[in-house]
Phi, psi and omega in degrees: 000095179254151179271133178298141184277143175289153167277116185259126185237147169278167179301323180292322181287340186283352181276122176212183185239036176299133183283335187246069179246135179238124173267116184256116177300150185286358176254011178259141181281118180294341179295341177286352182267001189311316183288336185263349188301325183296339181262001185254131178267327180215141173242125179261120180254134190259133168256096181295328174220149181297341180275355181261105187261017182298331180294333175299314180296320178299314180297316179301313179298316181298316182283307190278310186276324186258349176070026180293129183251356179283188181284128170249115188249131175273130178229168177098225184275071184265119178254153182296333180294342183266347192297318181296315179295323177301315179299319180293334181268358174117355177292144177245347175209158180214140177258118181285153174296150177304138179090356179271133183282119182296328180293324176294324178295317180296330179295336178302323182286335175286326182289326185236084185273336183211161184222149178286321183280157172284167177211195182298318183280310180252095189288330180277146173295161185307315183296323180287322178294324179293326180291328182272349182279000000 
């Protein structure tokens, strides 16, 4: 049971010209976007401080409850220690703070290859998934 790896980007790499990008403030309810999701290619969720985790809940709601299949990108105060959890909650890409080494960020996924609890991708806990395999 491995967690899919995030696409990790530097601030310079994060600039693109996708026409359907929505930046969602972390105090906005993603459930209000239901009618617009089909037209959106990427939703950028903001971490104003690494201690503010509301964007985790937004990503979870977008992926699990609303079925959003586009890119969910973490922006703002993104630390490498958060990347594995971001992936488990439904993020598909993350923009690192300036000066953060992307190779160090990728090593996080090698350290934590599997989890006992379920997540957005693997909804059943490890023991239940093992019983059905």
